[in-house]
C-alpha positions in Angstrom: -66.4 292.5 114.6 -69.8 293.4 116.1 -71.1 294.1 112.6 -70.1 290.6 111.5 -71.7 289.0 114.5 -74.9 290.9 113.9 -74.9 289.8 110.2 -74.3 286.2 111.3 -77.2 286.3 113.7 -79.5 287.7 111.0 -78.4 285.0 108.6 -78.9 282.2 111.1 -82.4 283.4 111.9 -83.5 283.2 108.3 -85.4 280.0 107.3 -83.3 277.6 105.3 -84.1 276.5 101.8 -85.4 273.2 103.1 -87.9 274.9 105.4 -89.1 277.1 102.5 -89.5 274.1 100.2 -91.6 272.3 102.8 -93.8 275.4 103.2 -94.3 275.6 99.4 -94.9 271.9 99.0 -98.2 271.1 97.5 -100.8 268.6 98.8 -100.7 265.4 96.8 -103.3 262.8 96.3 -102.8 259.2 95.1 -104.8 258.1 92.0 -106.6 254.9 93.0 -106.5 253.5 89.5 -102.9 254.0 88.3 -101.0 255.0 91.5 -99.8 258.4 90.1 -99.4 261.3 92.5 -101.7 264.1 91.6 -101.8 267.7 93.0 -104.9 267.8 95.2 -107.5 270.4 94.1 -105.7 270.8 90.8 -107.3 272.5 87.8 -110.1 270.5 86.2 -108.3 270.5 82.8 -105.2 268.8 84.4 -107.3 266.2 86.2 -109.3 265.5 83.0 -106.0 265.2 81.1 -104.8 262.6 83.6 -107.9 260.6 83.5 -107.8 260.3 79.7 -104.1 259.7 79.6 -102.5 256.5 78.4 -101.1 255.3 81.7 -104.4 255.8 83.6 -106.5 254.2 80.9 -104.1 251.3 80.6 -104.0 250.6 84.3 -107.8 250.8 84.3 -108.0 248.2 81.6 -105.6 245.9 83.4 -107.6 246.2 86.7 -110.9 245.5 84.9 -109.4 242.4 83.2 -108.0 241.0 86.5 -111.3 241.6 88.2 -113.1 239.7 85.4 -110.7 236.8 85.6 -111.1 236.5 89.4 -114.9 236.4 88.9 -114.7 233.8 86.2 -112.3 231.6 88.3 -114.7 231.7 91.2 -117.7 230.7 89.0 -115.8 227.9 87.3 -114.5 226.2 90.5 
């Protein structure tokens, strides 16, 4: 019985999977253009791949178009 109690105590003192996952969680950054979550301080290749990707480029084009439309509406009124 004492052996089981000792084993139980050891198991209860171990960090849970949730605690381990939180410790291994990576720092994330939000892309200001497309809103994607990126790993902060990621490899240059991955960051460059994101910036040249379809989603990022597409959101950039939409943002530019909207900004141009806002300017043209202000000058026309």
